[in-house]
C-alpha positions in Angstrom: -7.8 -22.1 -0.5 -5.9 -23.6 2.2 -5.4 -27.1 1.0 -3.1 -26.5 -1.8 -0.9 -24.0 0.4 -0.8 -27.0 2.9 0.4 -29.0 0.0 3.3 -26.9 -0.8 4.4 -26.9 2.5 4.3 -30.7 3.2 6.2 -31.0 -0.3 8.7 -28.6 1.1 9.0 -30.6 4.3 9.2 -33.8 2.9 12.3 -32.5 0.7 14.2 -31.4 3.6 13.4 -27.7 4.2 13.9 -26.5 7.8 11.0 -24.3 7.3 8.6 -23.4 4.5 5.5 -21.1 4.1 3.1 -20.4 1.3 0.6 -17.9 0.7 -2.0 -16.7 -2.1 -3.3 -13.3 -2.8 -6.2 -11.7 -4.6 -5.7 -8.1 -5.0 -8.4 -5.9 -6.6 -8.1 -2.2 -7.6 -10.5 0.2 -9.1 -9.6 3.9 -9.8 -12.0 6.6 -10.8 -10.8 10.0 -12.3 -12.8 12.9 -12.8 -11.8 16.2 -15.1 -14.2 19.2 -14.8 -17.6 17.8 -15.5 -16.8 14.5 -16.6 -15.2 11.3 -15.6 -11.9 11.1 -17.7 -11.0 7.5 -16.6 -11.9 4.4 -14.8 -9.7 1.5 -14.3 -9.9 -1.9 -12.9 -7.4 -4.4 -11.8 -7.4 -8.0 -10.7 -4.3 -9.6 -9.7 -3.7 -13.2 -8.2 -1.3 -15.8 -7.6 1.1 -17.7 -4.9 4.2 -17.8 -3.5 6.6 -20.4 -1.7 9.5 -19.6 0.4 11.6 -22.4 1.8 14.6 -22.6 4.1 16.9 -25.4 3.0 20.4 -25.7 4.5 20.6 -22.4 5.9 19.6 -20.5 2.8 16.0 -19.0 1.6 14.6 -19.7 -1.8 11.5 -18.2 -3.4 9.2 -18.9 -6.4 5.8 -17.9 -7.4 3.3 -18.4 -10.2 -0.1 -16.9 -11.1 -1.6 -20.3 -11.8 -2.9 -21.8 -8.8 -3.2 -25.6 -9.3 -1.7 -28.8 -7.4 0.9 -29.5 -10.4 1.7 -25.7 -10.6 2.4 -26.1 -6.4 5.0 -28.8 -7.2 6.9 -27.1 -9.8 6.9 -23.9 -7.7 8.0 -25.9 -4.6 10.9 -27.6 -6.4 12.2 -24.2 -8.1 12.2 -22.6 -4.6 14.1 -25.3 -3.2 16.6 -25.2 -6.0 17.2 -21.6 -5.6 17.7 -22.3 -1.9 20.1 -24.8 -2.7 22.2 -22.6 -5.0 22.0 -19.6 -2.4 23.5 -22.1 0.3 26.5 -22.3 -1.7 27.2 -18.9 -1.0 27.0 -18.9 2.6 29.9 -17.0 4.5 28.2 -18.1 8.0 25.8 -20.9 9.3 23.0 -19.4 7.6 19.6 -18.3 8.9 19.1 -19.3 12.6 15.2 -19.9 12.5 13.4 -19.2 16.0 10.3 -21.7 16.3 7.0 -19.7 16.9 3.7 -21.2 17.9 1.1 -22.1 15.5 -1.5 -19.6 14.9 -5.0 -19.5 13.4 -6.4 -16.4 12.8 -8.9 -14.7 10.5 -9.0 -10.9 10.0 -11.5 -8.7 7.9 -11.3 -4.9 7.9 -14.6 -2.8 8.5 -16.4 -2.5 5.3 -20.3 -1.6 5.4 -20.7 -0.7 2.0 -18.5 -2.8 -0.7 -16.8 0.0 -2.9 -16.8 -2.4 -5.9 -20.5 -2.9 -5.8 -21.3 0.8 -5.7 -22.6 1.8 -9.0 -20.0 4.1 -11.3 -22.8 6.7 -11.4 -22.9 7.2 -7.6 -18.9 7.5 -7.8 -19.2 10.0 -10.6 -21.7 12.0 -9.0 -19.5 12.4 -5.8 -16.7 13.6 -7.8 -18.5 15.7 -10.5 -20.5 17.5 -7.9 -17.4 18.7 -6.1 -15.9 19.9 -9.5 -18.9 21.6 -10.2 -18.7 23.8 -6.9 -15.0 24.5 -7.7 -15.6 25.6 -11.3 -18.3 28.1 -9.8 -15.2 30.2 -8.8 -14.3 32.2 -11.8 -10.7 32.0 -11.2 -10.9 28.1 -11.2 -10.0 27.1 -14.6 -9.7 23.2 -13.9 -11.1 20.9 -11.4 -10.2 17.4 -10.9 -10.5 14.3 -8.4 -10.2 10.9 -7.8 -11.5 7.8 -6.0 -9.2 4.9 -5.4 -10.1 1.7 -4.0 -8.2 -1.6 -3.3 -9.0 -5.1 -1.5 -6.3 -7.5 -0.7 -7.2 -10.9 0.3 -4.6 -12.9 1.7 -4.4 -16.8 2.7 -1.1 -18.0 4.6 0.3 -21.5 5.6 3.5 -22.4 7.0 5.1 -25.7 8.3 4.8 -24.7 11.7 1.0 -25.2 11.6 -0.1 -21.6 11.2 -3.3 -20.9 9.0 -3.9 -16.9 8.6 -6.3 -15.2 6.5 -7.1 -11.3 5.9 -9.2 -9.3 4.0 -8.6 -5.7 3.8 -10.4 -3.0 1.9 -8.9 0.5 1.7 -10.2 3.8 0.4 -8.4 6.8 -0.7 -9.6 10.1 -2.5 -8.7 13.4 -3.5 -10.1 16.9 -5.3 -8.0 19.6 -6.5 -8.6 23.0 -8.2 -6.4 25.0 -10.3 -6.7 28.9 -10.3 -5.6 31.1 -13.2 -4.9 34.9 -12.9 -2.4 37.6 -12.3 0.1 35.9 -15.0 -0.1 32.9 -12.7 -1.9 29.6 -11.6 -1.8 27.8 -8.2 -3.5 24.8 -7.2 -5.1 23.8 -3.9 -6.2 20.3 -2.9 -7.9 18.2 -0.4 -7.1 14.6 0.4 -9.7 12.8 2.4 -7.6 10.3 4.8 -6.8 6.9 3.5 -8.9 4.5 5.5 -9.3 0.6 5.7 -13.2 1.2 5.2 -15.4 1.1 2.2 -17.5 3.5 0.2 -19.4 4.5 3.5 -16.4 6.7 4.4 -17.3 9.1 1.7 -20.2 11.8 2.3 -21.4 13.9 -0.7 -21.9 16.7 1.7 -18.2 16.7 2.9 -17.0 16.8 -0.6 -18.9 19.6 -1.5 -17.9 21.6 1.7 -14.2 20.8 0.9 -14.7 21.7 -2.7 -16.0 25.3 -1.7 -12.9 25.7 0.7 -10.5 24.4 -2.1 -11.4 26.9 -4.8 -11.4 29.8 -2.4 -8.0 29.1 -1.4 -6.6 28.3 -5.0 -7.8 31.7 -6.0 -6.2 33.3 -2.6 -2.9 31.7 -3.5 -3.0 34.0 -6.8 -2.4 37.0 -4.7 -0.6 36.0 -1.9 2.6 37.4 -0.8 5.8 35.3 -1.2 7.3 34.0 1.9 10.3 35.8 3.4 13.7 34.8 3.0 16.1 34.1 5.9 16.5 31.9 9.1 13.4 32.1 11.2 11.9 29.9 14.2 9.0 28.0 12.9 6.1 26.1 14.5 5.6 22.7 13.1 2.2 21.1 12.7 2.1 17.8 14.5 1.3 15.8 11.4 4.2 17.4 9.4 6.4 16.6 12.5 5.6 13.1 12.7 6.2 12.7 9.0 9.6 14.3 9.3 10.7 12.1 12.4 9.3 9.0 10.2 11.3 9.9 7.3 14.6 11.1 8.9 14.9 8.5 11.8 11.9 6.0 11.7 13.0 4.1 8.7 16.7 4.3 9.4 15.8 2.2 13.0 13.9 -0.4 11.2 15.6 -3.7 12.2 15.8 -5.4 8.7 17.6 -2.0 7.6 20.1 -1.9 10.7 20.8 -5.5 9.8 22.0 -4.8 6.2 18.8 -7.0 4.9 17.1 -4.1 2.8 20.5 -2.7 1.3 19.4 -4.0 -2.2 15.8 -3.0 -1.8 15.3 0.1 0.2 18.6 1.1 1.3 20.9 0.7 3.8 21.0 2.7 7.3 23.3 5.2 9.2 22.2 3.6 12.4 24.3 0.3 13.2 24.5 -1.8 15.8 27.6 -0.4 17.5 25.6 2.9 17.9 23.0 1.4 20.3 22.7 3.5 23.4 24.1 6.5 21.9 
């Protein structure tokens, strides 16, 4: 897989690029959804392709393609260089000053003892439907649902400084929820298993069953729960909620790419500017 990526970097270097990198990605996804005592949907996705980034005359150019071949590599590199040349015409300063980095050779694979994509659909259905069955035993619960979501991302990366990197990361995510109906009202309660960079081994049927019992009971309890009082109060914030609040309010704002204005067109700018350093 590395050979064609090296070819891309070599072509860019011969064309006079100050720097170039190339990466190839394979992304596989699966999502299994349950509704009451059956599966409601199951989807599989498989995306792959490569991208080339070049630094030419102080400006960036990028191009990509889903077709991975030597001929396509040449076309994509040429396009990336044309884009960089066009971008260089609009430079107001000297352009990008690229700091050299030592070459790295790394290979990383996340922990995955049980490949979720190799697990039979029947086993995934059993996990979800068993939880739904428990939730539906509560007479107030009229709808029980859940999902399992898996993702595997394989990356290969090469640059003109000699780095060769490979990673293989599998992640898993799941949730179950119950909708209780009564007293001219309906209420929902859910449980989300913590997302993890692991395989199917992180899911245990007994945990889903135990959580299902709690979720159903709390959904029913919410039907008769009193409304929160109105007014100003001192509150005690759970650490997980507090960390999220800090993350969203000031965490993103202090990311350097936003502070420098590089993310304005994609993720927004920041109220934290360089002149506020130390304040």
